[in-house]
C-alpha positions in Angstrom: -3.2 -13.6 42.1 -6.6 -12.6 40.7 -7.5 -12.8 36.8 -7.5 -9.3 36.4 -3.9 -9.1 37.7 -2.4 -12.0 36.1 -3.6 -10.7 32.8 -2.4 -6.9 33.7 1.2 -8.0 34.6 1.6 -11.2 32.7 -0.3 -10.8 29.2 -0.8 -7.1 28.6 2.8 -6.5 29.0 3.5 -8.4 25.8 1.1 -7.8 24.2 2.6 -3.9 24.0 5.6 -5.2 23.6 4.5 -6.8 20.7 2.9 -3.3 20.0 5.7 -0.9 20.6 8.0 -3.3 17.8 9.6 -0.8 15.5 8.4 -3.1 12.6 4.8 -3.4 13.5 4.8 0.5 14.4 6.2 1.6 10.8 3.1 -0.8 9.4 0.5 0.6 10.8 1.7 4.2 10.4 2.5 3.1 7.1 -0.5 1.5 5.8 -2.5 4.3 6.9 -1.1 6.5 3.9 -3.3 4.1 1.5 -6.2 5.6 3.4 -7.9 8.6 0.3 -6.5 6.2 -2.7 -9.3 3.5 -1.0 -12.0 5.5 0.3 -12.1 8.2 -3.0 -11.8 5.6 -5.7 -14.0 3.0 -3.7 -16.6 5.9 -4.3 -16.0 6.3 -8.2 -15.7 2.3 -8.0 -19.8 2.7 -6.0 -20.9 5.5 -9.2 -19.1 2.7 -11.7 -22.1 0.2 -10.2 -24.6 1.3 -8.6 -26.7 -0.9 -8.0 -29.6 1.1 -9.5 -30.3 -0.2 -13.0 -32.5 3.1 -13.9 -29.7 5.1 -13.0 -26.7 3.1 -15.2 -29.7 2.9 -17.9 -29.9 6.9 -18.0 -25.9 7.1 -17.9 -25.5 4.6 -20.7 -28.2 6.2 -23.4 -26.7 10.0 -22.1 -23.2 9.1 -22.5 -22.7 6.0 -24.3 -21.7 2.7 -22.9 -18.0 4.3 -22.3 -18.8 6.6 -19.5 -17.9 3.8 -16.9 -14.0 3.9 -18.6 -13.0 7.4 -16.8 -14.5 6.1 -13.3 -12.3 2.8 -13.8 -9.0 4.5 -14.4 -9.9 6.3 -11.1 -10.5 3.0 -9.5 -8.3 1.4 -11.1 -4.9 3.7 -10.4 -6.2 4.4 -6.4 -7.1 0.8 -5.0 -5.1 -1.1 -7.6 -2.3 1.0 -7.0 -2.0 0.6 -2.9 1.5 -2.4 -2.5 2.9 0.4 -4.4 2.5 3.0 -1.9 2.2 0.6 1.3 6.2 -0.6 0.3 7.3 2.7 0.3 5.5 4.1 3.2 5.9 1.9 5.0 10.3 2.2 4.1 9.3 5.7 4.6 7.9 5.7 8.4 10.2 3.0 9.7 13.3 5.3 8.9 11.3 8.4 10.3 10.8 6.5 13.6 14.6 5.8 13.6 15.5 9.7 12.9 17.3 9.3 9.5 16.1 10.7 6.1 12.8 8.7 5.1 12.4 9.5 1.2 15.6 7.6 0.4 13.9 4.8 2.2 11.3 4.8 0.4 12.3 5.4 -3.1 14.8 2.3 -2.3 12.2 -0.1 -1.3 9.7 0.8 -4.5 13.1 -0.5 -6.6 13.1 -3.5 -4.6 9.5 -4.5 -5.4 9.9 -3.4 -8.6 12.9 -5.5 -9.3 12.2 -8.5 -7.4 8.6 -7.9 -9.7 8.0 -9.5 -13.0 8.7 -6.6 -16.0 6.0 -8.4 -18.5 2.6 -9.8 -18.6 0.6 -12.3 -20.7 -1.5 -10.9 -23.3 -4.1 -12.9 -26.3 -5.4 -10.7 -28.9 -9.2 -10.7 -29.0 -10.2 -13.7 -31.5 -6.9 -16.0 -31.2 -5.9 -17.9 -28.6 -2.3 -17.2 -28.6 -0.6 -15.8 -25.9 2.3 -12.9 -25.8 4.5 -11.8 -23.6 4.3 -7.6 -23.0 7.4 -6.6 -21.8 8.5 -3.3 -19.9 5.4 -2.7 -18.2 4.5 -2.5 -14.5 2.2 -5.6 -13.9 -0.9 -4.0 -12.2 -1.9 -7.6 -11.2 0.7 -7.0 -8.5 0.5 -3.6 -7.1 -2.9 -4.1 -5.8 -3.9 -6.5 -2.8 -2.3 -9.7 -4.2 1.0 -7.2 -3.2 0.3 -6.3 -0.5 1.9 -9.2 2.6 5.0 -8.6 -0.7 5.1 -4.9 0.3 4.8 -4.9 3.9 7.9 -7.4 3.8 10.3 -5.5 1.5 8.8 -1.7 3.5 10.5 -3.2 7.2 13.4 -4.8 5.5 14.0 -2.5 2.9 13.5 0.1 6.3 15.1 -1.4 8.4 18.6 -2.4 6.6 19.0 1.3 5.7 18.3 2.8 9.1 20.7 0.2 10.1 23.8 1.3 7.7 22.4 4.8 8.6 23.2 4.0 12.3 26.8 2.3 11.7 27.7 5.3 9.4 28.5 3.6 6.5 27.9 5.8 4.2 29.3 7.9 1.1 30.5 11.5 3.7 30.7 14.9 1.9 32.3 18.1 2.9 31.0 20.4 5.1 28.6 23.5 2.7 27.0 20.8 0.5 23.2 20.9 0.3 21.6 18.6 2.0 19.4 17.1 -0.3 23.2 16.2 -2.2 24.6 14.4 1.6 20.9 12.1 1.8 21.3 11.4 -2.1 25.4 10.6 -2.1 24.4 8.6 1.7 21.9 5.7 0.2 24.2 4.8 -2.0 25.8 2.0 -0.3 22.4 0.8 1.1 20.9 1.5 -1.7 23.4 -0.7 -4.0 23.1 -3.4 -1.4 19.5 -3.9 -1.6 19.4 -3.5 -5.4 21.9 -6.1 -5.7 20.6 -8.6 -3.3 16.8 -7.6 -5.1 18.8 -8.7 -8.5 19.6 -12.0 -7.1 16.3 -12.9 -5.6 14.8 -12.1 -8.8 17.8 -14.0 -10.9 17.1 -17.2 -8.9 13.6 -17.5 -8.7 13.0 -16.8 -12.4 15.7 -19.4 -13.0 15.2 -21.7 -10.5 11.8 -21.8 -9.6 9.8 -20.0 -13.2 8.7 -17.5 -10.6 9.0 -13.8 -8.7 9.5 -12.9 -5.2 5.6 -11.5 -5.1 3.9 -14.9 -6.6 5.6 -16.6 -4.4 4.5 -14.7 -0.9 1.4 -14.5 -2.5 0.8 -18.4 -2.8 3.0 -19.6 0.3 2.2 -16.7 3.1 -1.0 -14.0 1.4 -3.3 -16.7 0.7 -2.9 -18.8 3.7 -3.2 -15.8 6.0 -6.1 -14.7 3.5 -8.1 -17.5 4.4 -7.3 -17.7 7.8 -8.9 -14.0 7.9 -11.4 -14.9 5.7 -12.5 -17.7 8.0 -15.5 -18.0 11.1 -12.7 -18.8 13.6 -10.9 -15.7 12.0 -13.2 -13.6 12.6 -14.2 -14.8 15.9 -10.5 -14.4 17.2 -10.8 -10.5 15.7 -13.8 -9.6 17.4 -12.4 -11.1 21.1 -9.2 -8.8 20.8 -10.6 -5.6 20.4 -13.1 -5.7 22.8 -10.8 -7.2 25.5 -7.9 -5.3 25.0 -9.4 -2.2 25.4 -11.2 -3.5 28.3 -7.3 -3.1 30.2 -7.5 0.6 28.7 -5.5 -0.6 25.4 -6.0 0.3 22.5 -7.4 -2.9 21.1 -8.9 -1.8 17.5 -5.2 0.0 16.8 -3.7 -2.9 17.5 -5.4 -5.4 15.7 -5.6 -3.1 12.6 -2.5 -3.9 12.8 -1.9 -6.8 12.6 -4.5 -7.5 10.0 -6.2 -4.9 8.5 -3.4 -5.0 5.2 -4.7 -8.4 5.2 -8.8 -7.7 5.3 -7.6 -4.4 2.8 -6.2 -7.0 0.5 -9.3 -9.1 0.7 -11.6 -5.9 0.3 -9.4 -4.8 -3.1 -10.3 -8.5 -4.4 -14.1 -8.1 -4.0 -13.5 -4.7 -5.6 -12.1 -6.3 -8.9 -14.7 -8.7 -9.0 -17.2 -6.4 -8.4 -16.1 -4.3 -11.4 -16.1 -7.4 -13.4 -19.9 -8.0 -12.1 -19.1 -11.2 -10.5 -19.1 -10.6 -6.8 -20.3 -13.7 -5.2 -19.2 -16.2 -3.0 -19.0 -19.0 -6.1 -16.7 -16.4 -7.7 -14.1 -16.7 -5.0 -15.5 -13.1 -3.0 -14.0 -12.5 0.7 -16.8 -12.5 3.7 -14.5 -10.6 6.2 -13.3 -7.3 4.6 -11.7 -3.9 6.3 -15.5 -3.3 5.6 -16.6 -5.5 7.7 -13.9 -4.9 10.2 -14.8 -1.5 10.3 -18.2 -0.8 10.0 -19.7 -4.5 11.7 -16.9 -5.3 14.0 -16.4 -1.7 15.5 -19.7 0.0 14.7 -20.0 3.0 16.5 -16.7 2.0 17.9 -15.2 -0.9 20.1 -17.5 -2.7 21.9 -20.9 -1.5 20.0 -21.6 1.0 22.5 -24.3 3.0 20.9 -26.3 -0.4 22.2 -25.4 1.5 26.2 -25.8 4.9 24.8 -29.1 4.3 24.0 -30.0 2.4 27.3 -28.6 5.6 29.0 -31.2 8.0 26.5 -34.1 5.4 27.0 -34.3 3.3 30.4 -31.5 5.8 33.1 -32.4 6.7 36.2 -29.4 7.7 37.6 -28.1 11.8 36.8 -25.2 10.4 35.7 -26.2 8.4 33.4 -28.8 10.2 31.3 -26.2 12.9 31.6 -23.3 10.5 30.1 -26.1 9.7 27.4 -26.4 12.9 26.2 -23.2 13.9 26.0 -22.0 10.9 24.3 -24.7 10.2 21.5 -23.4 12.3 19.4 -19.5 11.7 19.3 -20.7 7.8 19.3 -23.3 8.2 16.1 -19.5 8.6 14.4 -18.0 6.0 16.0 -15.7 8.1 18.5 -16.4 6.2 21.8 -13.6 7.2 24.3 -16.0 9.4 26.2 -18.0 6.3 27.0 -15.7 4.0 27.6 -14.0 6.3 29.8 -16.9 8.3 31.5 -18.5 5.3 33.1 -15.8 3.6 32.9 -16.2 0.8 30.6 -12.6 -0.3 31.2 -11.8 -2.3 34.0 -15.7 -2.3 34.6 -16.2 -5.7 35.9 -20.2 -5.3 35.3 -20.0 -3.9 31.3 -17.3 -6.7 30.6 -19.8 -9.3 29.5 -21.6 -7.1 26.8 -19.0 -4.8 26.1 -16.8 -8.2 24.6 -20.4 -10.4 24.5 -21.7 -7.6 21.5 -18.8 -7.4 18.5 -18.3 -11.3 18.6 -22.3 -12.0 17.9 -21.8 -9.6 15.1 -19.4 -10.8 13.5 -21.2 -14.6 13.8 -24.5 -13.5 12.2 -23.0 -11.0 9.6 -20.4 -14.2 8.6 -23.3 -16.1 8.9 -25.9 -14.1 7.0 -23.2 -13.3 3.9 -22.7 -17.3 4.2 -25.7 -18.2 3.5 -26.1 -16.2 1.3 -28.7 -13.7 3.2 -27.0 -10.9 2.0 -24.3 -10.4 -0.8 -20.3 -10.2 -0.2 -19.5 -7.0 0.2 -17.7 -5.0 -2.8 -14.9 -2.1 -2.6 -16.8 0.4 -1.4 -15.5 1.0 1.6 -17.3 4.4 3.7 -14.8 6.5 6.6 -14.8 4.1 10.0 -16.7 7.9 11.2 -19.7 7.1 9.0 -22.0 6.9 11.2 -23.9 3.4 11.1 -27.1 3.1 8.7 -25.8 5.5 6.5 -22.2 3.1 6.2 -24.8 0.0 5.6 -26.3 1.9 2.8 -23.4 2.4 0.9 -21.3 -0.2 1.8 -24.9 -2.7 0.4 -27.7 -0.3 0.3 -30.6 -1.5 2.1 -30.1 -4.8 2.8 -26.9 -3.4 4.9 -28.4 -1.1 6.5 -30.9 -3.8 7.6 -28.4 -5.1 9.3 -26.8 -2.5 10.8 -30.1 -1.8 12.1 -30.7 -4.9 13.9 -27.2 -5.2 15.5 -28.0 -1.9 17.0 -31.6 -3.7 18.4 -29.4 -6.5 19.3 -26.6 -4.5 21.1 -29.6 -2.7 23.3 -30.5 -6.0 24.3 -27.6 -7.5 25.4 -26.6 -4.0 27.0 -30.3 -3.4 29.0 -29.8 -5.9 32.1 -26.0 -4.7 32.7 -26.9 -1.1 32.4 -29.9 -1.5 34.7 -27.6 -3.1 37.5 -24.6 -0.6 37.0 -27.7 2.4 36.7 -29.3 0.7 39.9 -25.9 1.5 42.1 -25.4 5.3 40.1 -28.6 5.8 41.3 -28.7 4.3 44.7 -25.0 6.4 45.3 -26.9 9.6 43.9 -30.1 9.3 46.7 -27.2 8.7 49.7 -25.4 11.8 48.8 -28.6 13.5 48.6 -29.5 12.0 52.2 -26.2 12.6 53.4 -26.6 16.7 52.1 -29.6 16.8 54.0 -28.5 15.2 57.4 -25.6 17.3 57.5 -28.3 20.2 56.4 
């Protein structure tokens, strides 16, 4: 059995079975609801922390020292509530996929999250060293990036538990003719009572037994180690490898890896956003190297496999009519990180000639970018998160100014150089086939 057959028959079915798990589907689709918060919130953060001193000096002179307060207010109530939104949306999507009324699951999930989270924060009045506990609050330190893994766990557990109760028909039933909203509300009472009681028991056990809360425990025991792995050189190499590797077999690698690591990289980004807000965005203060922007705008720059370099080879060096035409058709969508025309038009999928550059380019980019940030050549990425469809160079400019735009330009040049010899081989074969076809038509004529 060949390597390709082994992977297709043994590896890919296992991967697809994992991808199609109910929990993975709910996680992948549920976290997407946070995208508007992340993108729009990051734009206000960019304005508040604009890296041009002349601009900030002008704004301070015009509007006063507090001109950033409304901007940080928007940023804080979009990016810093992503765990709250995720805990609702994940349970919502899980129940919806199971065919049950989903909003009840989302509301219950939010309640469970809040029940298991502390309702007080420490406060030290200015000019004193005394620490007071202020109650009756929702601590926003845990509603953003630091609460993401807890939100995922609770969202999945609540979504699955609620769906189980509904599937077993364990609910309060109402007579016919009762409005649907009332039926849904009463149907949720039994699962809600069970889950709220369980959440209260967990809260009490952790508070009195370990002097902690569920979100703090998960953050220390699970989230921090996972973020460390995702933020390592080895971790980023694995991520950069898996995306094009899976795509080569026709499986949407970016979607799969986003579902697995997206929440961790998002948490890394949110932590960096807080450092950026405080003016301490550097590795010495704990900034992360690998963030959601690293994933979207560098590992997947111009689409999985960095195929924009391949398209530039077509436009600049193609001899065959096939690749000249494909280059013209593919360049515009590829600039906006849509590269399916290249993946299936070449095709790159299952093409042994193109496998090496397709897999190598993202890995080389990931290593170079990681080392550039780790060495201090580039500053860590902050909280600005351009949509994944923003073209290279422009996205780099938004993320980190001219240095990041130049980094993307250099990466694009490297990609083109890596793809060139493999493209020439594929182009020569296509050109030979076209000449043979022309000669054949000439003989028939």
